[in-house]
C-alpha positions as a Markdown table, in Angstrom:
| # | Residue | x | y | z |
|---|---|---|---|---|
| 1 | Met | 117.8 | 133.0 | 49.2 |
| 2 | Met | 120.2 | 134.8 | 51.2 |
| 3 | Asn | 122.2 | 136.3 | 48.2 |
| 4 | Glu | 118.9 | 137.6 | 46.8 |
| 5 | Leu | 118.2 | 140.0 | 49.9 |
| 6 | Pro | 118.9 | 143.7 | 49.3 |
| 7 | Ile | 121.8 | 143.5 | 52.0 |
| 8 | Asp | 125.5 | 143.2 | 51.6 |
| 9 | Met | 126.3 | 139.9 | 53.1 |
| 10 | Asn | 130.1 | 140.8 | 53.0 |
| 11 | Asn | 129.7 | 143.4 | 55.5 |
| 12 | Pro | 130.9 | 142.2 | 58.9 |
| 13 | His | 128.2 | 144.0 | 60.8 |
| 14 | Val | 125.6 | 142.2 | 59.1 |
| 15 | Arg | 127.2 | 139.1 | 59.6 |
| 16 | Asp | 127.4 | 139.6 | 63.2 |
| 17 | Tyr | 123.8 | 140.6 | 63.4 |
| 18 | Leu | 122.8 | 137.6 | 61.7 |
| 19 | Leu | 124.9 | 135.6 | 63.8 |
| 20 | Leu | 123.5 | 137.1 | 66.9 |
| 21 | Ile | 120.0 | 136.0 | 65.6 |
| 22 | Arg | 121.1 | 132.7 | 65.4 |
| 23 | Leu | 122.5 | 132.6 | 68.7 |
| 24 | Gln | 119.1 | 133.7 | 70.2 |
| 25 | Val | 117.3 | 131.0 | 68.7 |
| 26 | Leu | 119.8 | 127.9 | 69.2 |
| 27 | Thr | 121.2 | 128.8 | 72.6 |
| 28 | Pro | 117.9 | 128.6 | 74.4 |
| 29 | Leu | 117.1 | 125.3 | 72.4 |
| 30 | Ser | 120.2 | 123.7 | 73.3 |
| 31 | Leu | 119.9 | 124.5 | 77.0 |
| 32 | Leu | 116.3 | 122.7 | 76.7 |
| 33 | Ile | 117.9 | 119.9 | 75.2 |
| 34 | Asn | 120.7 | 119.6 | 77.9 |
| 35 | Ile | 118.1 | 120.2 | 80.9 |
| 36 | Gly | 115.7 | 117.6 | 79.1 |
| 37 | Ser | 118.3 | 115.0 | 78.8 |
| 38 | Val | 119.9 | 115.3 | 82.1 |
| 39 | Leu | 116.4 | 115.4 | 84.0 |
| 40 | Thr | 115.2 | 112.3 | 81.9 |
| 41 | Cys | 118.6 | 110.4 | 82.8 |
| 42 | Ser | 118.2 | 111.5 | 86.4 |
| 43 | Leu | 114.5 | 111.0 | 87.2 |
| 44 | Val | 113.2 | 108.6 | 84.8 |
| 45 | Ala | 116.0 | 106.1 | 83.6 |
| 46 | Asp | 117.1 | 103.0 | 85.6 |
| 47 | Pro | 119.8 | 103.0 | 86.6 |
| 48 | Ser | 119.8 | 106.9 | 86.8 |
| 49 | Ile | 122.9 | 109.2 | 86.8 |
| 50 | Arg | 123.1 | 109.0 | 90.4 |
| 51 | Gly | 122.7 | 105.3 | 90.3 |
| 52 | Ile | 125.6 | 104.7 | 88.1 |
| 53 | Phe | 127.7 | 106.9 | 91.0 |
| 54 | Arg | 126.5 | 104.2 | 93.4 |
| 55 | Leu | 127.4 | 101.3 | 91.1 |
| 56 | Tyr | 130.8 | 102.3 | 90.6 |
| 57 | Pro | 132.4 | 104.1 | 93.5 |
| 58 | Ala | 135.8 | 105.4 | 93.1 |
| 59 | Pro | 138.5 | 107.0 | 94.9 |
| 60 | Ile | 137.3 | 110.4 | 93.5 |
| 61 | Ser | 133.5 | 109.9 | 93.6 |
| 62 | Pro | 131.8 | 113.2 | 94.1 |
| 63 | Lys | 128.6 | 113.3 | 96.2 |
| 64 | Ala | 125.9 | 113.3 | 93.6 |
| 65 | Val | 123.8 | 115.6 | 95.4 |
| 66 | Val | 126.3 | 118.4 | 95.7 |
| 67 | Ile | 127.4 | 118.0 | 91.8 |
| 68 | Gly | 123.3 | 117.9 | 91.2 |
| 69 | Ala | 123.2 | 121.4 | 92.9 |
| 70 | Tyr | 126.1 | 122.8 | 90.9 |
| 71 | Val | 124.5 | 121.6 | 87.5 |
| 72 | Leu | 121.4 | 123.4 | 88.5 |
| 73 | Leu | 123.4 | 126.6 | 89.1 |
| 74 | Ile | 124.9 | 126.2 | 85.8 |
| 75 | Tyr | 121.2 | 126.1 | 84.3 |
| 76 | Ala | 120.3 | 129.2 | 86.1 |
| 77 | Ala | 123.2 | 131.1 | 85.0 |
| 78 | Gln | 122.8 | 129.9 | 81.3 |
| 79 | Ile | 119.0 | 131.2 | 81.8 |
| 80 | Gly | 120.3 | 134.5 | 82.8 |
| 81 | Tyr | 122.6 | 134.4 | 79.6 |
| 82 | Cys | 119.9 | 133.6 | 77.3 |
| 83 | Val | 118.0 | 136.9 | 78.6 |
| 84 | Leu | 121.1 | 138.8 | 77.9 |
| 85 | Leu | 121.3 | 137.6 | 74.4 |
| 86 | Thr | 118.1 | 139.4 | 73.8 |
| 87 | Val | 118.4 | 142.6 | 75.8 |
| 88 | Ala | 122.1 | 143.3 | 75.1 |
| 89 | Arg | 122.5 | 146.8 | 73.7 |
| 90 | Lys | 126.2 | 147.5 | 74.3 |
| 91 | Pro | 128.5 | 146.9 | 71.3 |
| 92 | Glu | 131.2 | 145.2 | 73.6 |
| 93 | Thr | 128.5 | 143.0 | 75.1 |
| 94 | Lys | 127.4 | 141.9 | 71.9 |
| 95 | Lys | 130.8 | 141.3 | 70.6 |
| 96 | Ala | 131.7 | 139.1 | 73.7 |
| 97 | Ile | 128.5 | 137.1 | 72.9 |
| 98 | Val | 129.1 | 136.6 | 69.2 |
| 99 | Lys | 132.9 | 136.3 | 69.2 |
| 100 | Gly | 133.7 | 135.2 | 72.5 |
| 101 | Val | 131.2 | 132.6 | 73.2 |
| 102 | Gly | 129.6 | 132.0 | 69.9 |
| 103 | Phe | 128.5 | 128.5 | 69.3 |
| 104 | Ala | 130.7 | 126.9 | 71.9 |
| 105 | Leu | 127.9 | 127.1 | 74.4 |
| 106 | Ile | 125.6 | 125.5 | 72.2 |
| 107 | Leu | 128.2 | 122.6 | 71.2 |
| 108 | Ser | 128.6 | 122.2 | 75.0 |
| 109 | Asn | 125.1 | 121.8 | 75.8 |
| 110 | Trp | 124.5 | 119.3 | 73.1 |
| 111 | Ile | 127.6 | 117.4 | 74.4 |
| 112 | Met | 126.5 | 117.4 | 77.9 |
| 113 | Ala | 123.1 | 116.2 | 76.8 |
| 114 | Ala | 124.8 | 113.2 | 74.8 |
| 115 | Trp | 127.1 | 112.5 | 77.8 |
| 116 | Ala | 124.1 | 111.9 | 80.1 |
| 117 | Ile | 122.8 | 109.2 | 77.6 |
| 118 | Thr | 126.2 | 107.4 | 77.2 |
| 119 | Trp | 126.5 | 107.6 | 81.2 |
| 120 | Ile | 123.3 | 105.8 | 82.0 |
| 121 | Phe | 124.0 | 103.1 | 79.3 |
| 122 | Gln | 127.3 | 102.7 | 81.0 |
| 123 | Phe | 129.5 | 103.5 | 77.5 |
| 124 | Phe | 132.3 | 104.8 | 79.8 |
| 125 | Leu | 134.6 | 105.2 | 76.9 |
| 126 | Ala | 132.3 | 107.3 | 75.0 |
| 127 | Ser | 131.4 | 109.2 | 78.2 |
| 128 | Thr | 135.2 | 110.0 | 78.9 |
| 129 | Ile | 135.6 | 111.2 | 75.2 |
| 130 | Leu | 132.7 | 113.6 | 75.4 |
| 131 | Leu | 133.7 | 115.0 | 78.7 |
| 132 | Gly | 137.4 | 115.6 | 77.2 |
| 133 | Leu | 135.8 | 117.4 | 74.0 |
| 134 | Leu | 133.4 | 119.3 | 76.4 |
| 135 | Thr | 136.5 | 120.4 | 78.7 |
| 136 | Leu | 138.6 | 121.5 | 75.6 |
| 137 | Leu | 135.6 | 123.4 | 74.1 |
| 138 | Leu | 134.7 | 125.3 | 77.2 |
| 139 | Leu | 138.6 | 126.0 | 78.0 |
| 140 | Tyr | 138.9 | 127.5 | 74.2 |
| 141 | Ser | 135.8 | 129.7 | 74.8 |
| 142 | Asn | 137.1 | 130.9 | 78.2 |
| 143 | Leu | 140.4 | 131.8 | 76.9 |
| 144 | Asn | 138.8 | 133.4 | 74.1 |
| 145 | Leu | 136.7 | 135.7 | 76.4 |
| 146 | Leu | 139.7 | 136.3 | 78.9 |
| 147 | Val | 142.1 | 137.6 | 75.9 |
| 148 | Tyr | 139.9 | 139.2 | 73.6 |
| 149 | His | 136.9 | 140.1 | 75.9 |
| 150 | Ala | 138.3 | 140.4 | 79.2 |
| 151 | Pro | 135.7 | 141.3 | 82.1 |
| 152 | Thr | 135.5 | 144.7 | 83.4 |
| 153 | Ser | 133.8 | 146.3 | 86.3 |
| 154 | Ala | 132.3 | 148.7 | 83.7 |
| 155 | Arg | 130.0 | 145.9 | 82.6 |
| 156 | Pro | 129.0 | 143.9 | 85.5 |
| 157 | Leu | 126.3 | 142.1 | 83.7 |
| 158 | Asp | 128.8 | 140.7 | 81.4 |
| 159 | Ile | 130.6 | 139.3 | 84.3 |
| 160 | Ala | 127.6 | 137.7 | 85.9 |
| 161 | Leu | 126.0 | 136.5 | 82.9 |
| 162 | Ile | 128.7 | 135.7 | 80.3 |
| 163 | His | 132.1 | 135.0 | 82.1 |
| 164 | Ala | 130.9 | 133.5 | 85.2 |
| 165 | Pro | 128.5 | 130.8 | 83.6 |
| 166 | Met | 131.3 | 129.8 | 81.1 |
| 167 | Arg | 133.7 | 129.5 | 83.7 |
| 168 | Phe | 131.5 | 127.4 | 86.0 |
| 169 | Phe | 130.4 | 125.2 | 83.2 |
| 170 | Leu | 134.4 | 124.6 | 82.4 |
| 171 | Ile | 135.3 | 123.8 | 85.9 |
| 172 | Leu | 132.6 | 120.8 | 86.3 |
| 173 | Pro | 134.3 | 118.7 | 83.6 |
| 174 | Met | 137.8 | 119.8 | 84.1 |
| 175 | Ala | 138.2 | 119.4 | 87.7 |
| 176 | Ile | 135.9 | 116.2 | 88.6 |
| 177 | Met | 133.7 | 114.6 | 85.8 |
| 178 | Phe | 136.4 | 113.7 | 83.3 |
| 179 | Glu | 138.8 | 112.3 | 85.8 |
| 180 | Tyr | 135.8 | 110.3 | 87.5 |
| 181 | Ser | 134.7 | 109.0 | 84.3 |
| 182 | Leu | 138.2 | 108.1 | 83.3 |
| 183 | Phe | 138.7 | 106.3 | 86.5 |
| 184 | Val | 135.5 | 104.1 | 85.9 |
| 185 | Tyr | 136.7 | 103.4 | 82.3 |
| 186 | Leu | 140.1 | 102.2 | 83.7 |
| 187 | Gly | 138.4 | 100.0 | 86.4 |
| 188 | Tyr | 139.7 | 102.1 | 89.3 |
| 189 | Thr | 136.6 | 101.5 | 91.3 |
| 190 | Tyr | 135.5 | 99.6 | 94.3 |
| 191 | Thr | 133.0 | 96.5 | 94.7 |
| 192 | Pro | 130.0 | 98.3 | 96.3 |
| 193 | Thr | 128.6 | 96.3 | 99.3 |
| 194 | Ala | 125.5 | 96.7 | 101.5 |
| 195 | Pro | 125.0 | 99.5 | 102.8 |
| 196 | Asp | 126.9 | 101.0 | 99.9 |
| 197 | Ile | 130.3 | 100.8 | 101.9 |
| 198 | Pro | 133.1 | 99.0 | 99.9 |
| 199 | Arg | 135.3 | 96.9 | 101.7 |
| 200 | Asp | 138.4 | 97.8 | 99.4 |
| 201 | Tyr | 138.1 | 101.7 | 99.4 |
| 202 | Ala | 141.8 | 102.2 | 100.3 |
| 203 | Gln | 142.7 | 100.9 | 96.7 |
| 204 | Tyr | 143.9 | 103.3 | 93.9 |
| 205 | Gln | 144.4 | 106.0 | 96.6 |
| 206 | Leu | 147.8 | 107.1 | 94.9 |
| 207 | Ala | 145.8 | 107.7 | 91.6 |
| 208 | Gly | 143.1 | 109.4 | 93.4 |
| 209 | Phe | 145.5 | 111.7 | 95.2 |
| 210 | Leu | 147.5 | 112.7 | 92.1 |
| 211 | Ala | 144.2 | 113.3 | 90.4 |
| 212 | Val | 142.9 | 115.6 | 93.1 |
| 213 | Phe | 146.0 | 117.3 | 94.0 |
| 214 | Leu | 147.0 | 118.3 | 90.6 |
| 215 | Thr | 143.6 | 119.7 | 89.4 |
| 216 | Asn | 143.3 | 121.7 | 92.7 |
| 217 | Leu | 146.9 | 122.9 | 92.7 |
| 218 | Phe | 146.2 | 124.2 | 89.1 |
| 219 | Ser | 142.9 | 125.9 | 90.3 |
| 220 | Ala | 144.8 | 127.5 | 93.3 |
| 221 | Leu | 147.6 | 128.8 | 90.9 |
| 222 | Ile | 144.6 | 130.5 | 88.7 |
| 223 | Ile | 142.8 | 131.7 | 91.7 |
| 224 | Ala | 145.9 | 133.6 | 93.2 |
| 225 | Ala | 147.2 | 134.8 | 89.9 |
| 226 | Arg | 144.1 | 136.1 | 88.7 |
| 227 | Arg | 142.1 | 136.8 | 91.9 |
| 228 | Asp | 139.2 | 134.7 | 90.5 |
| 229 | Ile | 136.3 | 134.8 | 92.8 |
| 230 | Val | 134.1 | 132.5 | 90.4 |
| 231 | Trp | 137.0 | 130.1 | 90.0 |
| 232 | Cys | 137.5 | 130.0 | 93.8 |
| 233 | Ile | 133.7 | 129.2 | 94.5 |
| 234 | Ala | 133.6 | 126.6 | 92.0 |
| 235 | Ala | 136.6 | 124.8 | 93.0 |
| 236 | Val | 135.6 | 124.9 | 96.9 |
| 237 | Trp | 132.4 | 123.4 | 95.7 |
| 238 | Ile | 134.0 | 120.7 | 93.9 |
| 239 | Cys | 136.2 | 119.8 | 97.2 |
| 240 | Val | 133.1 | 119.7 | 99.2 |
| 241 | Ser | 131.6 | 117.5 | 96.7 |
| 242 | Leu | 134.9 | 115.1 | 97.2 |
| 243 | Trp | 135.1 | 115.0 | 101.0 |
| 244 | Ser | 131.4 | 114.6 | 101.7 |
| 245 | Glu | 131.2 | 111.4 | 100.0 |
| 246 | Arg | 132.4 | 108.9 | 102.4 |
| 247 | Pro | 134.2 | 106.5 | 102.9 |
| 248 | Lys | 137.3 | 108.0 | 101.0 |
| 249 | Pro | 141.1 | 106.9 | 100.9 |
| 250 | Ala | 142.8 | 109.2 | 103.5 |
| 251 | Ala | 145.0 | 110.8 | 100.9 |
| 252 | Val | 142.0 | 112.0 | 99.0 |
| 253 | Tyr | 140.0 | 113.0 | 101.8 |
| 254 | Val | 142.7 | 115.1 | 103.5 |
| 255 | Thr | 143.8 | 116.7 | 100.1 |
| 256 | Ala | 140.3 | 117.8 | 99.2 |
| 257 | Leu | 139.7 | 119.0 | 102.8 |
| 258 | Val | 143.0 | 121.0 | 102.8 |
| 259 | Phe | 142.4 | 122.5 | 99.4 |
| 260 | Thr | 138.8 | 123.6 | 100.6 |
| 261 | Ala | 140.7 | 126.2 | 102.8 |
| 262 | Ile | 143.6 | 126.9 | 100.5 |
| 263 | His | 141.6 | 128.2 | 97.6 |
| 264 | Pro | 140.0 | 131.0 | 99.6 |
| 265 | Leu | 143.3 | 131.8 | 101.2 |
| 266 | Ala | 145.0 | 131.8 | 97.6 |
| 267 | Leu | 142.2 | 134.4 | 96.5 |
| 268 | Ile | 143.1 | 136.4 | 99.6 |
| 269 | Ala | 146.7 | 136.3 | 98.9 |
| 270 | Gly | 146.2 | 137.5 | 95.3 |
| 271 | Phe | 144.6 | 140.5 | 96.6 |
| 272 | Val | 147.1 | 141.2 | 99.3 |
| 273 | Tyr | 150.0 | 141.0 | 96.7 |
| 274 | Arg | 148.1 | 143.2 | 94.3 |
| 275 | Arg | 147.6 | 145.8 | 97.1 |
| 276 | Phe | 150.7 | 146.0 | 98.9 |
| 277 | Cys | 153.3 | 144.1 | 97.0 |
| 278 | Arg | 152.9 | 144.9 | 93.3 |
| 279 | Pro | 155.3 | 147.7 | 91.9 |
| 280 | Lys | 153.4 | 150.8 | 91.1 |
| 281 | Arg | 154.1 | 153.3 | 88.4 |
| 282 | Val | 153.7 | 156.9 | 88.4 |
| 283 | Val | 152.0 | 158.5 | 85.6 |
| 284 | Leu | 152.4 | 162.5 | 85.0 |
| 285 | Val | 149.7 | 164.4 | 83.3 |
| 286 | Ala | 150.1 | 167.5 | 81.4 |
| 287 | Glu | 148.5 | 169.6 | 84.3 |
| 288 | Asp | 151.2 | 169.0 | 86.8 |
| 289 | Glu | 153.4 | 172.0 | 85.7 |
| 290 | Ala | 155.8 | 171.9 | 88.7 |
| 291 | Leu | 156.5 | 168.4 | 88.0 |
| 292 | Tyr | 156.6 | 168.7 | 84.3 |
| 293 | Arg | 158.9 | 172.0 | 84.0 |
| 294 | Ala | 162.2 | 170.0 | 84.1 |
| 295 | Ala | 161.1 | 168.0 | 81.1 |
| 296 | Arg | 160.1 | 171.3 | 79.2 |
| 297 | Ala | 163.0 | 173.5 | 80.0 |
| 298 | Pro | 165.0 | 174.4 | 76.9 |
| 299 | Asp | 168.8 | 173.4 | 76.8 |
| 300 | Ser | 171.7 | 175.0 | 75.4 |
| 301 | Thr | 170.6 | 174.7 | 71.7 |
| 302 | Gly | 167.1 | 176.0 | 72.5 |
| 303 | Thr | 165.3 | 172.8 | 72.0 |
| 304 | Thr | 162.8 | 171.2 | 74.6 |
| 305 | Asn | 164.3 | 168.5 | 76.7 |
| 306 | Gly | 162.4 | 165.2 | 75.8 |
| 307 | Ala | 160.5 | 164.8 | 72.6 |
| 308 | Gln | 157.4 | 163.4 | 74.4 |
| 309 | Gln | 155.2 | 166.1 | 75.7 |
| 310 | Gly | 152.3 | 163.9 | 76.7 |
| 311 | Pro | 151.9 | 161.9 | 79.7 |
| 312 | Arg | 154.8 | 159.6 | 80.5 |
| 313 | Glu | 155.9 | 157.0 | 82.9 |
| 314 | Val | 158.7 | 158.0 | 85.4 |
| 315 | Asp | 160.7 | 156.3 | 88.1 |
| 316 | Pro | 159.4 | 157.8 | 91.4 |
| 317 | Glu | 162.6 | 157.2 | 93.3 |
| 318 | Glu | 164.5 | 159.3 | 90.5 |
| 319 | Leu | 161.9 | 161.9 | 90.7 |
| 320 | Trp | 161.6 | 162.5 | 94.3 |
| 321 | Gly | 165.2 | 161.6 | 95.2 |
């Protein structure tokens, strides 16, 4: 049927337009499936998602209420993204949606919906595999957005409704959920006792410390290097979910508490370095005749010094002495 239509299906603009229409239909549908699955597994199923957290306390168990609020924020941001899908007019925004995000967000929503089911049925191997796939898929999409559709202040809606939701979604499985599911599958859990305080909560603290330290160190480096406010907020949120769930091994509790302060400091350090320490270059424009006269002056052969007549970069120390 598509070949019989009076349009050129080989035209890349036509293909992008048809892909955008598919995304406008499938993205809200996948979000509804995600929300429906998670809500059903949280409010109807027994044991619920939160109940599994209580049945399998681990050194890196997050506080379910804090993670629940984080997930609600992801859903709210995705609703904004779905609205942007229908009202986007700028070519750069459409290209970021079609080429940058594409079907990655749709597949991610389906995977998260499937994860909720495997979690309440205590299929922890399948849960860990799904969270690993979710992390890889969102990591690819975020790298694609960063490299080919970089955020810019000229399009603040793109930052708020495309880049921020995808980054927030990525950090959830990468920073806590994949590691926690892996711990449960490997048996790095405690024996819950009434009133939900395990007697052996000091076990596995080395593994817990390494998991928390390495993921937060990676986050701190990203925050400092890219001055990433969204990543900073998400990383602090995850740290709060860790140290607010008690009891915790001392190594895990202190590490999460320390990185709660380190992430904002890393963000500030990144801005300070960019403002005061980063080497700056001076670009001369054609209107600066006084500065440009030396480059235009003819030499002994009657030719102009320097073949380049447009703007160029110069060493400020060499220019000013």
